[in-house]
C-alpha positions, 0 to 999 in steps of 0.5 A: 217308380224308384227315384235314385238316391242322388235326387233325394240328396239334391232335393234335401239340399234345395229344401235346406237352402230354401229354409235358410233363405226364409230364415234370413229374410225373416230376420230383422236388421240388428235384431230390430234395433236402429243403428247409428254409425258415427265416423269421428274424423281424426278421433284417434286414440290420443284424442279418445284417451285424453277426452273427458267425455263423461257420458260416453266413458260412463257407458263404456264402464257398463260392459259396452265395447271399446277396442283400439284397432288399426285404421288403413293406410294411408291414414287419410279420410277418403281411404278410411271412410270408404273402407268403413262404409263398404267393409272392404280394403282400398284394394277392393273399393278403389279409394286410395286417398283424396287425390290420385293420378287417373288413366289420363295422367291427370290429378283427380279428386276422389269425390264421385260415387263412380270411383267407389268399386264396392257396394256401400253398407247402404246398398247392402241394406237397401237390398233388404228394404232397409232405409239409410241416411248419410250426414257428413260435415264434409260435402265430399263424403256425401257425393262419394258414399251416397249410393243406396242412401235414402237421405243425404245431408251436409251442412255445406249444401243444406237447403232451406228445409234443413236450415229451418230445422237445424239452423244456419250451418257454420263454416266447415272450418269450425268445431260448430259444424260438427254439432250441426251435423249431429243435431241433424242426426238427432232430428232424423232419429226423432222424426224418421223412425223408418231410417234404420241406419244413420251414418254421421261423419264429422270433420277433423278441423278441430283436431288439426287445430288443437292438440288432445289436451288443449282446452279447445279440443277438450270443449269440442269433445265435451260438446260431442259427448253431450250430443252423443247422450242426446242421440241415445235419448232420441233413440234409446233402442239404437246401437251406437257405433263410433270409430275414426279414420285416423289420429292427428299428430304434430308435424314439424317439417314438410318436404317437397319430394320433387324439388328435393330430388332435383337437388340430387339431379334425379327427376320424377313425373310427380310426387302426390300427397294422397292427403291433398284436399280441397279443404286446404285450411286443415293441413295445406295438403301436406300428409305423412305419405306420398305417391311418387310417379316415375318418368320411366320404370327404369328410373326406379332403382335410382329414385329409391336410392335418392329418396332414402337419402332424404331426411324424414323419409322413413320407408320407400315401397314399390307399387307391388310392395305397398299394394300387398302390405296395405291392401291398396289398389295398384292402379290408383297409387304411385310407382313408389309409395313414400312414408314419413317419420313421425314428424315429417309430411310431404306436399307441394311447396312454392319456392323451396324444397322443405319448410319448417312448420309452426308448433301448432301444425297438425296432420296425418297420413303416416303409419303413426296415425293408425290407432283408432277406437272401435266403440259399440254401445247397446249392441244385440248379437256381437262377435268376439273382440278378436273379430275387430282388427280394423275400423272397416270391420264394423260394416262387415259385422253389420251386413252379416245376417248371422248377427241380425 
């Protein structure tokens, strides 16, 4: 019996697919090397450029990879950490900041894993039988990004077994808490070789407290550098990836947009800083961007006009404009998105519409904290440098079996 040629075509196509699947299945994650991802909160280019980190910069002088890239807007931890963990923009993963106004019209803190709408790198690896661990100085990251992990650790919630291994965790409002998190990672690298992907997230409290050239900041990053060396010694086979969620800069003035608009007899429903956080000591909840919610859509032209008159407001975008420009989820941002100039932040003030901030005050959230490094040490297969445009591209690369 003669078999029609089209059936041969289908058979060849199916065989090719089977062979490709078999080849991909037989590939080892990252060529068999373990991966350590370190999301250094607040470690923007101003800190990287000023940091005397002899081990790290010595490694970078040996033909390893470093490139300044853009973080994502707003430049706050949740939006960027989730994007780094999923390899997606906020429009896909759904995380638009630390707080948002939910469907019930209530302010909701973004710390629950159900709010993340895209699979994490841990879930993608788990589908291939690869084990992961997540360590974060901030408890909120362990509840937000834990899906797919085999081990989750935070110094804020460490149980007695971790205290026995690493010691009593320092307060979240310290630089020492970052050392604890990295030591926990070193412990896993030494004792759990079955964990093939380790994600460590530090806190930016030291960056909020000290400028890049301050001796305390220098000491913090020198200690981090020594711990990076220990990570390498504990797992010389491992690829080490370092990036950040944002830079941190001095801000001299805070504006309460709702109160400031009332001075112009303009009313809104709410002005919400996406940087608003439970960690109030870091930055008092003030940030360089704000989500403005209107009482009625017809108020939009008058509110935009009034906002643009406020000193310190650099730009006002509609929901559609902000979603398109910054890849944000339209249903989790304001009717308007307000961006500050280099020295202005927005937030809730108790008794006045604006406040001069002390010379020591440092924060982020605006477009002026976008530049962060992508650092890759001891890599296997790598794409060209042009592949990395944003911090989130690290996860895209890791999950792409073409580079395994």
